N, C-alpha and C positions, 0 to 999 in steps of 0.2 A: 878817749873816754871822758865823759863829763861827770863831775862830782858836785854835790851840793848838800849841805846839812847845817845844823846849828840850832840853838835854842830859840832864835827869833824867827821872823818871817822867812819863807823860803826864797832866797835871792841868790844871785851869782856871787855876792860878796863872801858868803860863808862857804868856802871850799875846803872841806876837811876830808876829802877823798871818800865820799859816800856816793855809790854809783847811781846813775839814773837811766842806764841802758840795760838791756837784757844780758849782754855779755858781761858787763861790769858787775851787775847784781849777782849773776851766777858765780863769778869769781869770788865775790864777797861772801857768798854762802859757803863756798868750799873752804875758805880760810878767813873767817870773820875776825880773828885776833890781829891778823896782819894789817887790817884796814883801820884798826883803832875805832871800832864802832861802839856807840852807846845806844841804849834803847830809844832815846829821843832822836838821835841822828838816823837811826834805822827807821823810825816812824816817818821822819821827813823824807828819807830816801824812798820809802815805799809809796808815800803819797805822790811824789814826783814821778816815780816809776809808773804808777797807775795812770797818771795823766799822759805819759808818753806812749802807753800801750792801749789806749782806748779803742783803737781800730782792730786790735787782735783779740777778740772775745772768744773765739772758738776753742782756743787751747786751754781755757781756764779750767774746764771740767777734768781734762786729762792731767793737768798739772796738780789739781787737788788730789786726784787718785795717787799721783806720784808722791806727793807729800805724805799722804796717809800711809802709803807703803813704807816710806822712810821711817815714820814713827814706829811702826810695828816691826820693821826689819831694818835696823840702823845700818846694815852693811850695804844697802842699796843707796847709791849717791844721789844727791839732788842735782840733776843735770842742769835744768833751767826752769824758771817759773815765769810764765807769761799770762796775761789776762788780768784786768783790774778786779774782777769778781773774786778770783783766786787770791790775789794779794790782800784784798780787804778782809777776807775771811781768815787768812792765815795770820794777819796782823793781830787779831783778837786772841790768838792762842798764846798762852804762857810758854808752851813747849817751844814754839818758834823762837821766842825771845831767848830762851835758854840755849837753843841751838846756835843762834847768832852770836851769843856771848861766850860760846864755847863751854858752857856748863854741862854737867851730866844730866841727861833726861831720865827722870824717874818713870818707870813703867806705869801705865794707867791702871787704876784700881778695877779689878774684875769682880763683879758681884758673886756671892756664893751660889746663887741660883744658876748662873751661867756655868760655873765650875761643875756643879752637879749635872747639868745638862750635857756638858762635854764628856764627863766620866760615864754617864749613862749611855751616850751614843757610842763611846768606845767599847763598852761592855757588849752592847747589842751587835756591833760590827764584828767583834771577836766571836760571839756565839753564832752569828749568821755564817761566818767563814767556816767554823767547825762543822755546822750542819751541811753546808754546800759541799765541803770536801768529803764528808761521809756519804752524801748522796751520789757524788761522782763515782766514788769507789763502788758503791752498791750497784749503780747503773752499769758500770763496766762488767761486773760479775753477772748481772741479769742479762746483759746483751749476749754473752757467750751461751748462757742457758737457753735463751729464746731462740738463738740460731740453731742449737742442737735439736730443740723440740720441733722447730719448723721442718728441719730435715727429716726427723722421725715421722712427722705427720704426712709429709709428701710421700715417703716410702710406704707408709701404711695405706694411704688412699690408692696408690698405684697398685699395690699387691691385691687390694680388694677388687679393683676393676679387672685386673688380670685373672683373678680367681673366678669371677662371674663369667668372663668370656670362655675360660677353659671348661667350666661346667656346662655352659650352653653348647659348646662344640661336642663334648662327650655325649650329651643327651641327643644331639642331632645325629651323631654317628650310630647310635643305638636305635634310631627311628622314633625317638620320643621328643618330649618338650621339657625344657627346664622352666620351672615356675620360680620367679623371684621370691625371696623371703618377704614376709609381711613387713610393711614399713613401720618404723617406730616413731617417726616424726611427721607432724602435720604443720602446714602453714595455712592460716585462716584469714580471709579478707572479707570485710563487711562491704556489701554492695548496695544496701538499701537503707533508707532513713527510718524515722519513727512513725510515719503515717500509718494508721490502721494496724498498729502492732499491739498485741495483747500484753498485759503486764508481766506474765511469766517469761515470755521471750525477751522482753526488755531487760528483765533482771538477769537472765542468762548472758546476754550480750555484755552487761556491766561486769559480770563475774569473769568473762573472757577478756575484759579490758578493751572491748571494741565499742567505744563510745561515739565514734564519728565514722561517717562514710569513708570508705577506702583506707581505714585503719587495718593493720595486719599484725598478727602475733603468731609465735611458734607454740605448738601444743604437743604434749606427749600422748601417744595413742594408748588408751586403755578403755575399759568398759564405761567408766563414768563420763569421760570426755566425749565418747562417741554417742552416748545417750543425750548429752547436752546438745551436741551438734545436730542430731536428728530433729531436735525440737526447734532449732533456729535455722534449719536448712534453707527456707525461702529467703532469708536475709543475708546469707553468707555464701561464699564459695571457698572450697579448700582442696588441698591435694598434698602430694608428697614432694617436697623440695629436694633438689640435688645439691651437691657440694658447691657448684657454681652459683646457684641462687642464694644459698645461705651466705656465702662469702660476699657476694655483691650487695646483698641487703645490709649486712653488718658494716661493711666498709663504707658504703655510700650513704646510708640513711640510719646508721646506728647511733643511738643516744642511750646513755646510761642513767640510772637513778642513783644519785649520790646525795645523801642528806636531804632526801625528799625533793631534790631539784633535778631538772632535765639537763644533763651535761653531754655535750658532743664528745664522741670517742676519738679525740685527736691525739691522745697520748696513752701509752701503756700504763703509766703511773695511775691513771684514773681507774683502770681495770684492777690493777694490783691493790689499790687502796680499798676497793669494795669486795673483791673476791680472792685476795691474796691468801687468806686463811684457808681457802679450799684448794690451793695449788694452781689457781688460774691467774696468771700474771701478764698476759699479753693477748692481742687480738686472735692469734692462731689458736691459743688455748681455749678462748671463748668459742670460736667457730667449731673446734673439735668437740667441745663439750655439748654444744647444741646439736651438731650433726649426728653424733653417735648416741645421743641421749644418755650421757654419762651419769655417774652417781650423784653429781652436784648439778644436774640439769635444772632442778627447781630453783636453786639460788641464782644460777646463771640467767635463766629465762626471766626471773623476777627482776633481775638487775637491768635487763634490756627494756627500754621504754617502748610502748607500742609503736610500730613503724607507721609513719604518715606518708602514704604513697600518693602518687599523682593519678589523675584519671587516666585510664588506659588509652594509649594512642590507637586511633581507629575505632574507639568506642566499644560499648557492649552490645551484644546481639539483642537479647530479650531477657532482662533480669527477673521477670516474673515467672519464667519457665525454668525447669531443671536443665542441667547441662546435657543430659542424654536425650532431651526433647528439643535440642537446638537452642536452648537458652543459656543462662550463665550461672544460675544458682546450683548449690549442691556440690557433690564430690566429683572432681575432674581428674583425680589421681595424678599421673605424671604430667599432664597438660597444664598443671598450675605453673610450671616453670616458664612456659611461653607467656602466660598472663603477667608473671612477675617481670619479665623482660620489658613488656609494654608499659608497665606502671612504675618501674624503678628509674 
């Protein structure tokens, strides 16, 4: 190990055990009192040390990080310091001199604004943690409820289908025919643009939320809606969707209206946030309310954004003519489900 220090020029004559190599300098840092170092000798040592370490510049940045870590966490030892840039920067620090002289290092002054920011961040983190834990607990409870409701809906749909089959068989055995009950739900698709459209028809399509071609909406069957549909029949096609069509439309192309924004239905929390007050908290609740035209059909249907469907695969036949004339416009009853498959 080579040592050199002293008040005069840096020469081999002043050998007061001040290290000039990385190993010696590290040892001096670990136990500065045993080396009898003075600030001046340390300065000389650092200058000589930097001259000996010019070739190793890469470790300077990591050593500076190590030194900074030691200042904030004194338990972390200073293993080694290499690199002239690091040494020159550390030499300017009064804290380094105090460390080398074995004095107690006073913690750096922390501004009041920083302390307030830390306290505020801690309060926010604690509040967020409370909210997250409450949400997790609520989600666990909702998950059980959603599972039970889904089972109940599957059972209800199955019993309804079995009931229709039983009634048809009974009517057939008696030599008659069973007529299905009148549908309560319609699905309307706009198939024509605005060319040569009268103002009243245009206004009705706006009321139905069918502002673009191939837009689709659900509608409740009543006298008012049927009168409106008869007025715009040349521009739309409609029919009675089944469970499969309703489910596929909502799951695949369903968007909700939340705070006047179009939000994809990717999470049950979106539905619960908008319709939770009506007892609709998940996708299956929404599908059931639409399909059965329940007591909160108006709110559920208004929550759903108009469906933006694709052009039907295979194209349309002749949209200027009615469906019963071999065209596409007007009421096609149950055959709307086949068109939905081609457009969804």
